[in-house]
N, C-alpha and C positions, 0 to 999 in steps of 0.2 A: 269053394276053394279049400282044398285039404290043408291041414296044418303041417308045415314042414318042421322037421327037427333042426335045431341050431347045430352048426358045425362046432361051435365052441360056446361055452356058457359058464359064468361064475357070478358070485355076489361078493361085493366089497363093502365092508363096514368099518371105516377107519377108527371110529370111537372104540370099538371092541378089539380091532386088530392091533392097535397101538395104544394100550391103556395109559401109559405114562404121558404121552402127548395129549390124550383125552382129558386126563386130570388137569394138566397144565392149561389147556384151552378152557375148561370149565372154571378154573380158579381165575384166570385172566378175564373171562366173560363176566363173572360175578363182580370182580373188582371194578371193571369198566362200567357195569350197570349201576353200581353204588355211586361211583364218581359222577356219572352222567345224571343220575337221579338227583344227587345233591346239587349239582350245577343248575340243571334246568328247572327243577321244581322248587327247591329251597331258596336259591339265589335269584333266578330269573322269573320264577313263578309262571312258567310256560310249559305245562305238561305235554303239550302237543309235540314239542321238540324231543322230549324223552321218548315218547311212543314211536315217532318217526325214526329217530336214531336207532332204537333197539330193533325195530322192524328191518331197517336196512342192514344193520350189523348181523343179526341172526339169520336174515335171508341170504346173506353172502356165505354164511357158514353151514347152511342147511345140509349140504352134501356130506359134511363131516359127521353129522349126527344121525342121519338116516341111511339105511342100506341102499346100495345101488346095484342093480342087476344088469349085467352085460350079456347080450346074446348076439352072436355073429352067424348070420345065415349066408347062403350062397350068393344072394343078391343085395343084402342090406345089413345094417347094424341097428340093433334096437337097444336103447339104454333106458331103463326104468328107474326113476327116482320116486319112491313111495307112490304118488298118484300121477306123476307126470311121466309121459312116455315119449321118447324122442326116437324117430326113425330116420336114418340117413342111408342113401345108397353109396356104394363105393366110388362111383363116378363123381361124387361131390368133392372128393379129396384128391389133391395133386401130389402130396408127399406125406411122410410121417417120420417122426423121430422118437426114440425111446430114452428114458432116463431111469433112475433107480426105482421110482415108484409107479411108473406107468408109461403110456404112449400118448403122444399128441398127434392127432390127425389134422393136417393142415389143408385149407382150401386152395392154397397157392402151390405152384410148382417148387418153390423153395420156402424154407421157414421165414416167417415174417413176424413183426411185433403184433399184428392183428390176430394171430393164431388163437390166443385165449378167448377172443370174442367171436370169431367166425368158425373156428375149428371145433373139434370134439376131443375132450380129454378122457382117456381110458385109464382107470386106476387098477393096478394089480391087487390081488388079494395078498394077505400077509406072507403066505408060503410061496407065492409066485409060480405055482405049478403051470399056469396058463401062459407064461411069458414066451417060451420058445414056440409053442404051437401058434400063438397069436402073431408073433413076428413073422413066422413062415406064411401064415394066412394073409397078412397084410402085404407081404412081399409079392405074393401071387396076385392079389386083387388090385393093389395100388402101385406097387413096384418101385417107387421113388423114395428110398430110405436115406435119411441123413444121420 
């Protein structure tokens, strides 16, 4: 099967795109780590809670610290997070909506509260050069914009 070229492609790295936010996240994370370390290890003497808490916390923030590559092909969307690759076809999504930092692709015909769990969040790069071409592509492929 020949390799198809993507219709649209870019990489987003929020830590470097938004350095002030990155510094604040790192300072908050260090402060939280010190506080949780003191609580779980010094007071409770249960280091397992510290390791589990930090794993869950940094696991939820991992997309902020690593680059994310977005590729939009004629029949599918490919999102690559460091070593994880997510492929979804356009038929999986019923609608989409845009905000100032990206686009949320929803699995339902209307936006729902389950969208962050079932849908796919597409983050723009800092300059947002891909915003208009992406919205046009999604309008053609999905069609139901909110």
